[in-house]
C-alpha positions in Angstrom: 92.9 98.7 85.4 93.9 95.1 85.6 92.3 92.5 87.9 94.5 91.0 90.5 93.3 87.9 92.3 94.7 87.6 95.9 96.5 86.1 97.5 98.1 84.7 94.3 99.1 88.1 92.9 100.9 89.0 96.2 101.2 92.5 97.6 103.3 94.0 94.8 100.3 95.2 92.7 98.7 96.8 95.7 101.9 98.5 96.8 102.4 99.8 93.3 98.9 101.3 93.3 99.4 103.0 96.7 102.8 104.3 95.6 101.2 105.9 92.5 98.5 107.7 94.4 98.7 111.5 94.3 95.6 112.6 96.2 93.9 109.7 98.2 94.0 106.1 99.0 90.9 104.3 100.4 91.2 100.7 101.6 88.4 98.4 102.9 89.7 95.2 104.4 88.9 92.4 106.9 92.5 92.1 108.1 95.6 94.1 107.3 99.0 92.8 108.4 101.1 92.8 105.3 104.2 94.9 106.1 104.9 96.1 102.5 101.3 97.4 102.2 101.4 99.0 105.7 104.7 100.7 104.8 103.3 101.9 101.5 100.3 103.4 103.3 102.5 105.1 105.8 104.8 106.5 103.1 101.7 107.7 101.1 100.5 109.5 104.2 103.9 111.0 104.8 103.9 112.5 101.3 100.6 114.2 101.8 98.2 111.6 100.4 94.8 111.3 102.2 94.9 107.7 103.5 91.7 106.1 104.8 91.6 102.5 106.0 88.4 100.8 107.1 88.9 97.5 108.9 85.9 95.3 109.7 85.8 94.4 113.4 83.9 91.5 114.7 83.0 91.7 118.3 82.4 88.5 120.2 80.8 88.2 123.7 
């Protein structure tokens, strides 16, 4: 598997990986707002792929 350095590679390599998933996609991120990635995750879920997203939350008081 190639190494993609973000943000320079853009979202296309990530979207392609999500689109190629057959069984599961697991994502761990600090922030997720890229629409093409979100749409690819939604489409993967719609086609029956187990999609799990872990987003780190920082609580401030």
